[in-house]
C-alpha positions in Angstrom: -95.6 -6.6 -5.7 -94.5 -8.2 -9.0 -95.9 -11.8 -9.6 -93.9 -14.0 -12.3 -93.8 -18.0 -13.2 -90.0 -18.3 -12.2 -87.4 -16.5 -10.6 -83.8 -17.7 -11.3 -81.0 -16.6 -8.9 -77.7 -15.7 -10.5 -76.9 -14.6 -14.0 -74.1 -16.8 -14.7 -73.9 -19.4 -17.7 -75.9 -21.8 -15.7 -78.7 -19.1 -14.7 -78.9 -17.5 -18.4 -79.1 -21.1 -20.1 -81.8 -21.8 -17.6 -83.6 -18.6 -18.2 -83.3 -18.6 -22.1 -84.7 -22.2 -22.3 -87.6 -21.0 -19.9 -88.3 -18.1 -22.5 -88.1 -20.3 -25.4 -91.0 -22.0 -23.6 -93.1 -19.0 -23.1 -92.6 -18.9 -19.5 -92.3 -15.8 -17.7 -88.9 -15.5 -16.1 -87.3 -12.9 -13.8 -83.4 -13.2 -13.3 -81.6 -11.9 -10.4 -77.9 -11.1 -10.1 -76.4 -9.2 -7.3 -73.3 -8.0 -9.4 -73.5 -5.2 -11.6 -73.1 -7.3 -14.7 -74.0 -10.7 -15.9 -71.9 -13.6 -16.6 -70.5 -14.5 -13.3 -66.8 -15.5 -13.8 -67.3 -15.4 -17.5 -65.8 -12.3 -19.0 -63.9 -11.5 -22.1 -61.5 -8.6 -21.8 -60.3 -6.7 -25.1 -56.8 -5.4 -24.7 -55.6 -3.7 -27.6 -55.4 -6.5 -30.2 -55.9 -8.9 -27.6 -58.8 -10.9 -26.2 -58.6 -12.6 -22.8 -61.0 -14.4 -20.6 -60.9 -13.6 -17.0 -62.7 -17.0 -16.2 -63.0 -20.1 -18.2 -61.0 -20.0 -21.5 -62.9 -23.1 -23.3 -65.7 -25.4 -23.0 -66.0 -29.1 -24.3 -69.2 -30.0 -26.5 -69.7 -33.1 -24.2 -73.4 -32.7 -24.2 -76.0 -32.0 -27.2 -77.5 -29.2 -25.2 -74.5 -27.3 -25.9 -74.9 -27.6 -29.7 -78.4 -26.9 -29.3 -78.1 -23.5 -27.6 -75.9 -22.5 -30.4 -78.2 -23.4 -33.1 -80.9 -21.5 -31.1 -79.0 -18.4 -30.9 -78.3 -18.7 -34.6 -76.3 -15.8 -36.0 -76.3 -13.9 -32.8 -73.5 -16.3 -31.4 -71.3 -18.6 -33.3 -69.8 -21.7 -31.9 -66.0 -21.7 -32.4 -64.5 -25.2 -32.2 -60.7 -25.2 -31.5 -58.1 -25.2 -34.2 -56.0 -28.4 -35.0 -53.2 -27.2 -33.2 -55.1 -27.6 -29.9 -55.2 -31.3 -29.9 -51.7 -31.2 -28.8 -51.4 -31.2 -25.0 -48.0 -30.6 -23.2 -46.9 -31.9 -19.9 -43.8 -30.2 -18.0 -41.0 -32.8 -16.8 -37.4 -31.8 -15.8 -36.4 -28.7 -17.8 -39.1 -28.6 -20.5 -42.6 -29.4 -22.0 -43.1 -32.9 -23.3 -46.2 -33.6 -25.6 -48.6 -36.1 -24.2 -48.4 -39.3 -26.4 -51.0 -39.6 -29.1 -50.3 -42.9 -30.4 -48.5 -46.4 -29.7 -45.3 -45.1 -30.8 -45.3 -41.8 -28.7 -46.5 -43.7 -25.9 -43.5 -45.9 -25.9 -41.0 -43.0 -26.6 -42.4 -40.6 -24.0 -40.2 -39.8 -21.1 -43.1 -38.7 -18.8 -43.8 -42.2 -17.7 -41.7 -45.2 -16.5 -41.0 -48.2 -18.4 -42.3 -50.4 -15.7 -45.8 -48.4 -15.7 -45.5 -48.4 -19.7 -45.6 -52.4 -19.7 -47.7 -52.5 -16.6 -50.6 -50.8 -18.4 -50.9 -53.6 -20.7 -52.4 -55.5 -17.5 -55.0 -52.9 -17.0 -58.1 -54.7 -18.5 -57.5 -57.9 -16.0 -57.1 -55.8 -12.7 -59.4 -56.3 -9.9 -62.1 -53.7 -9.6 -62.1 -51.4 -6.4 -64.9 -51.4 -3.9 -64.2 -48.3 -2.2 -66.7 -45.6 -3.2 -64.6 -42.9 -1.7 -61.3 -43.8 -3.6 -59.6 -40.7 -4.6 -58.8 -40.0 -8.1 -55.1 -40.5 -7.4 -55.6 -43.8 -5.6 -57.8 -45.1 -8.2 -55.3 -44.2 -11.1 -52.3 -45.3 -9.2 -54.0 -48.9 -8.7 -55.1 -49.3 -12.4 -52.0 -47.5 -14.1 -49.4 -46.5 -12.2 -47.5 -44.1 -9.9 -45.9 -42.3 -13.0 -49.5 -41.8 -14.8 -50.5 -40.1 -11.6 -47.5 -37.8 -11.4 -47.4 -36.8 -14.9 -51.1 -37.1 -16.5 -53.9 -37.3 -13.7 -52.0 -34.8 -11.3 -51.6 -32.1 -14.0 -55.0 -32.7 -15.5 -56.7 -32.4 -12.1 -54.8 -29.1 -11.5 -55.8 -28.0 -15.0 -59.8 -28.7 -14.4 -60.1 -28.5 -10.5 -56.9 -26.7 -9.4 -57.0 -29.4 -6.8 -55.2 -32.5 -5.2 -56.1 -35.7 -6.9 -55.6 -37.5 -3.6 -58.4 -35.4 -2.1 -61.2 -35.6 -4.7 -63.2 -38.9 -4.7 -63.1 -40.3 -8.3 -66.9 -41.2 -8.0 -67.7 -37.4 -7.5 -64.9 -35.6 -9.4 -64.4 -37.9 -12.4 -67.8 -40.0 -12.4 -67.5 -41.2 -15.9 -64.2 -42.5 -15.2 -65.4 -44.2 -12.1 -68.1 -45.9 -13.8 -66.1 -47.1 -16.7 -64.2 -49.4 -13.9 -67.5 -50.1 -11.8 -69.5 -51.1 -15.0 -67.0 -52.6 -17.1 -63.9 -53.6 -14.6 -61.6 -51.6 -16.8 -60.8 -48.3 -18.3 -59.6 -50.0 -21.5 -62.5 -52.3 -21.7 -65.1 -49.5 -20.7 -64.1 -47.0 -23.3 -63.9 -49.6 -26.0 -67.4 -50.7 -25.2 -68.7 -47.1 -24.8 -67.2 -46.2 -28.2 -69.5 -49.3 -29.7 -72.5 -48.1 -28.3 -75.0 -47.1 -30.9 -75.6 -43.1 -31.0 -78.5 -41.2 -32.2 -78.5 -38.0 -34.3 -78.9 -36.0 -31.2 -76.3 -37.9 -29.2 -73.7 -37.2 -32.2 -74.2 -33.6 -31.4 -71.8 -33.9 -28.3 -68.8 -33.8 -30.4 -66.6 -33.8 -27.5 -64.8 -30.9 -29.2 -63.1 -27.8 -27.4 -65.1 -24.7 -28.1 -65.8 -21.2 -27.4 -67.8 -18.5 -28.9 -66.5 -16.2 -31.7 -64.6 -13.4 -30.1 -65.0 -14.6 -26.6 -67.4 -16.3 -24.1 -68.9 -12.8 -23.3 -70.6 -12.7 -26.9 -72.5 -16.0 -25.4 -73.6 -14.4 -22.3 -74.8 -11.2 -24.3 -76.6 -13.2 -26.9 -78.5 -15.1 -23.9 -79.2 -12.0 -22.3 -80.7 -10.8 -25.8 -82.7 -13.9 -25.9 -84.1 -13.6 -22.4 -84.8 -10.0 -22.8 -82.8 -7.6 -20.7 -85.8 -6.0 -19.0 -86.3 -9.6 -17.3 -82.6 -9.3 -15.9 -82.1 -7.4 -12.8 -78.2 -6.8 -11.9 -77.3 -5.1 -8.7 -80.1 -6.9 -6.6 -78.6 -7.3 -2.9 -79.7 -8.7 0.0 -82.0 -11.4 -1.7 -84.0 -13.4 0.7 -86.3 -16.3 -0.6 -89.1 -17.6 1.5 -92.0 -20.0 1.1 -95.7 -18.7 1.1 -99.1 -20.5 0.8 -99.9 -22.7 -2.0 -96.2 -23.7 -2.8 -95.3 -20.2 -4.0 -92.3 -18.1 -3.1 -91.8 -14.6 -1.7 -88.7 -13.2 -3.0 -87.2 -10.0 -1.7 -84.2 -8.0 -2.7 -82.7 -4.4 -2.5 -82.0 -2.3 -5.8 -80.5 1.1 -5.7 -81.4 1.6 -1.8 -85.0 0.3 -2.6 -86.6 -2.7 -1.2 -88.5 -4.7 -3.9 -90.6 -7.8 -3.8 -91.5 -10.7 -6.2 -93.7 -13.8 -5.9 -93.1 -16.6 -7.7 -94.5 -20.1 -8.7 -90.8 -21.3 -9.1 -87.4 -20.6 -7.8 -84.2 -21.8 -9.2 -81.0 -20.8 -7.5 -77.7 -21.2 -9.5 -75.4 -19.1 -7.2 -72.4 -20.4 -5.2 -72.9 -22.6 -2.1 -71.5 -19.9 0.0 -74.6 -17.6 -1.0 -77.1 -20.0 0.4 -77.3 -19.1 4.0 -78.3 -15.7 3.3 -80.4 -16.6 0.3 -82.5 -19.2 2.2 -83.0 -17.9 5.6 -85.9 -20.4 6.2 -83.7 -23.4 6.1 -82.6 -25.2 9.4 -79.1 -24.6 10.5 -78.2 -28.4 10.2 -79.4 -28.8 6.6 -77.9 -25.5 5.7 -74.4 -26.5 6.9 -74.5 -29.6 4.7 -75.8 -27.5 1.8 -73.2 -24.9 1.9 -70.2 -27.2 3.0 -68.4 -26.6 -0.5 -64.7 -25.5 -0.6 -63.7 -23.3 -3.7 -60.0 -23.4 -4.8 -58.7 -19.7 -5.1 -57.0 -19.2 -8.6 -55.1 -16.3 -10.1 -55.5 -16.0 -13.9 -53.1 -13.9 -15.9 -53.5 -13.0 -19.3 -50.3 -12.5 -21.3 -49.8 -11.1 -24.7 -46.9 -11.3 -26.8 -46.9 -9.1 -30.0 -44.3 -11.1 -32.0 -43.3 -14.5 -31.0 -40.9 -15.1 -33.7 -40.3 -19.2 -34.1 -41.6 -19.4 -30.8 -45.1 -20.3 -31.7 -46.7 -22.2 -28.9 -48.9 -24.6 -31.2 -50.7 -26.5 -28.4 -53.7 -26.2 -26.1 -51.5 -25.5 -23.4 -49.0 -26.9 -21.0 -49.9 -28.1 -17.5 -47.2 -28.6 -14.7 -47.3 -31.5 -12.4 -47.3 -30.6 -8.7 -44.1 -32.6 -8.0 -42.1 -30.1 -10.4 -42.5 -27.3 -8.0 -42.9 -24.7 -10.4 -44.9 -21.3 -9.8 -47.6 -21.9 -12.4 -50.4 -24.9 -12.5 -50.3 -24.4 -16.1 -50.1 -22.1 -19.2 -52.9 -22.3 -21.9 -52.7 -21.1 -25.5 -55.9 -19.4 -26.4 -54.4 -18.1 -29.5 -53.6 -21.6 -30.8 -57.2 -22.6 -30.1 -59.1 -19.8 -31.7 -58.6 -17.1 -34.4 -58.6 -13.5 -33.7 -57.2 -13.6 -30.0 -54.1 -11.7 -30.7 -51.8 -9.9 -33.5 -51.1 -11.9 -36.3 -47.4 -13.0 -35.2 -48.3 -12.8 -31.7 -49.7 -15.0 -29.0 -52.2 -14.9 -26.3 -51.7 -17.0 -23.3 -53.6 -17.7 -19.8 -51.4 -18.5 -16.8 -53.0 -20.3 -13.9 -51.6 -19.9 -10.5 -52.5 -21.0 -6.9 -55.3 -23.6 -6.5 -56.2 -25.6 -3.4 -52.6 -26.3 -2.6 -51.4 -22.9 -2.7 -54.0 -20.3 -1.8 -51.5 -18.0 -0.7 -50.5 -17.2 -4.2 -53.8 -14.9 -4.3 -52.0 -12.4 -1.9 -49.1 -11.7 -4.4 -49.0 -8.3 -5.9 -49.4 -7.5 -9.6 -45.8 -6.6 -9.8 -44.9 -9.9 -8.5 -46.9 -11.9 -11.0 -45.5 -9.8 -13.6 -41.9 -10.6 -12.6 -43.1 -14.6 -12.4 -44.5 -14.2 -15.8 -41.5 -12.8 -17.3 -39.5 -15.4 -15.9 -41.1 -18.4 -16.9 -41.3 -16.9 -20.5 -37.4 -17.6 -20.5 -37.3 -20.7 -18.3 -40.2 -22.6 -19.4 -41.4 -21.3 -22.6 -37.6 -20.7 -23.9 -37.9 -17.2 -25.1 -34.6 -15.4 -25.5 -33.1 -13.9 -22.1 -34.7 -10.8 -21.1 -37.9 -11.4 -23.1 -40.6 -9.6 -21.5 -44.8 -9.8 -22.1 -46.2 -7.0 -24.1 -49.4 -7.2 -21.9 -50.1 -8.6 -18.6 -53.4 -8.8 -16.9 -54.1 -10.2 -13.5 -57.4 -11.7 -12.6 -58.0 -12.7 -8.9 -60.6 -15.3 -8.0 -61.0 -15.9 -4.3 -63.6 -18.9 -5.1 -62.8 -20.0 -8.3 -63.3 -23.8 -8.8 -65.4 -26.1 -6.6 -63.9 -29.1 -5.0 -66.3 -32.3 -5.1 -64.6 -33.7 -1.9 -65.7 -36.6 0.3 -68.4 -33.9 1.8 -70.3 -33.7 -1.5 -72.3 -36.7 -0.3 -73.9 -34.7 2.4 -74.6 -31.8 0.4 -76.3 -33.8 -2.2 -78.4 -35.4 0.4 -79.3 -31.8 1.8 -80.2 -30.8 -1.8 -82.6 -33.6 -2.3 -84.0 -33.5 1.2 -84.9 -29.6 0.6 -86.3 -30.3 -3.0 -88.5 -33.0 -1.7 -90.1 -30.8 0.7 -90.3 -27.8 -1.4 -90.6 -29.2 -5.2 -91.2 -25.9 -6.7 -87.5 -24.9 -5.4 -84.3 -26.1 -7.2 -80.9 -25.8 -5.9 -78.7 -25.6 -9.0 -75.1 -24.0 -10.1 -71.8 -25.5 -9.8 -72.4 -27.2 -6.4 -73.4 -30.3 -8.2 -73.6 -31.9 -12.0 -70.0 -30.6 -12.9 -68.1 -27.7 -13.3 -67.1 -27.2 -17.0 -69.3 -24.6 -19.1 -70.9 -27.7 -21.0 -72.1 -28.9 -17.6 -73.7 -25.7 -16.7 -75.4 -25.2 -20.0 -76.9 -28.7 -19.7 -78.0 -28.4 -15.9 -79.6 -25.0 -16.7 -81.4 -26.4 -19.6 -82.6 -29.5 -17.5 -83.8 -27.5 -14.6 -85.8 -25.2 -16.9 -87.3 -28.3 -18.5 -88.2 -29.8 -15.6 -90.2 -26.4 -14.6 -91.9 -26.5 -18.2 -93.0 -30.3 -17.8 -94.4 -29.9 -14.5 -92.1 -32.1 -12.7 -91.6 -29.2 -10.2 -95.3 -29.4 -9.1 
């Protein structure tokens, strides 16, 4: 029987960030991962001269912990912020993509929003504050900004982030910072101005809000974290993991590796896996609590990596193009990673990432690779305006049955169940994307926070 200070369940970005911080603080850690590889949904695939991500393509340096993590890794992994061209964001309307406004002039000229809403937005700072804590993102935005802003800004943005429906995601849960702007300042505009004026420390300034990846793809970040932790401390292919409390607040963790039963005793346990894994993982939890704990729905997403060897004059110099649901196109959006980061494609070519399916179209997961290839080649002509008959040089299909967690109204019950369980068992932490945000920046921050909790004795 092995004995360690802390066991981390899951070798995704949250678990690896957590284990890295524990290791930095001289804590003995063991990471258990049921898959045969590390990284979770993060995986960079090199095909010919292209680099495709099977999961997230970008993150945002929204927390100092992100910048600090790369500083700690040093030359083992380089933080790469997006090129200037990525600041341009596109929205589909009618028969083409339009750039989101970047200033007053373009805000007045854009065809994305109605003139009524353009003038109505001038009154946003004086509108009455909402009082419904479960008001959806769509309802909040429609009330404060107008219907056309929901249809051609909020809806495609939520599709790009959550692959979800803005009228099913409560703003307080899905976009808490936006919700708090209204609650704390009475207005998005007044709140944004007030937040911008707040003094910042040197550490605060590390959160640049820039779009980022790691040089050469996110797999390089995963591998650098594994080296930092020590690969001998990471156990992949660990199945049938069960966690049970024992005396003195310790934990007994059993699992199977290569057909052999193994056992570890740990002072602390931090789970970072999906909510759907918790019933098997925590057999000691009563059924009512577990029902609330694991009530999270994950939207299915198909991501298609697309490579073009020579784009000619059709260079997609933008972060990407999002598609509002009312436009009824077959894709949620198309990102252009090669316009964000260098070295993702041949010199004259492009690397793209198509996103298909989501919460409103789970049936797309059942389509064949051939159907996706036909869809992609059709949109190259219809949406990206390539010459008729143009076909992609490389197409790679990546299916994710449980891709993006939906922070719906049921989330409050989940958060309460987490608090209840952690209060009863202080040395057990329920982390992962079932709380605290879904972006890579959020995942890194949570992992670091959970490690620091252990290191400062807050779990005891």
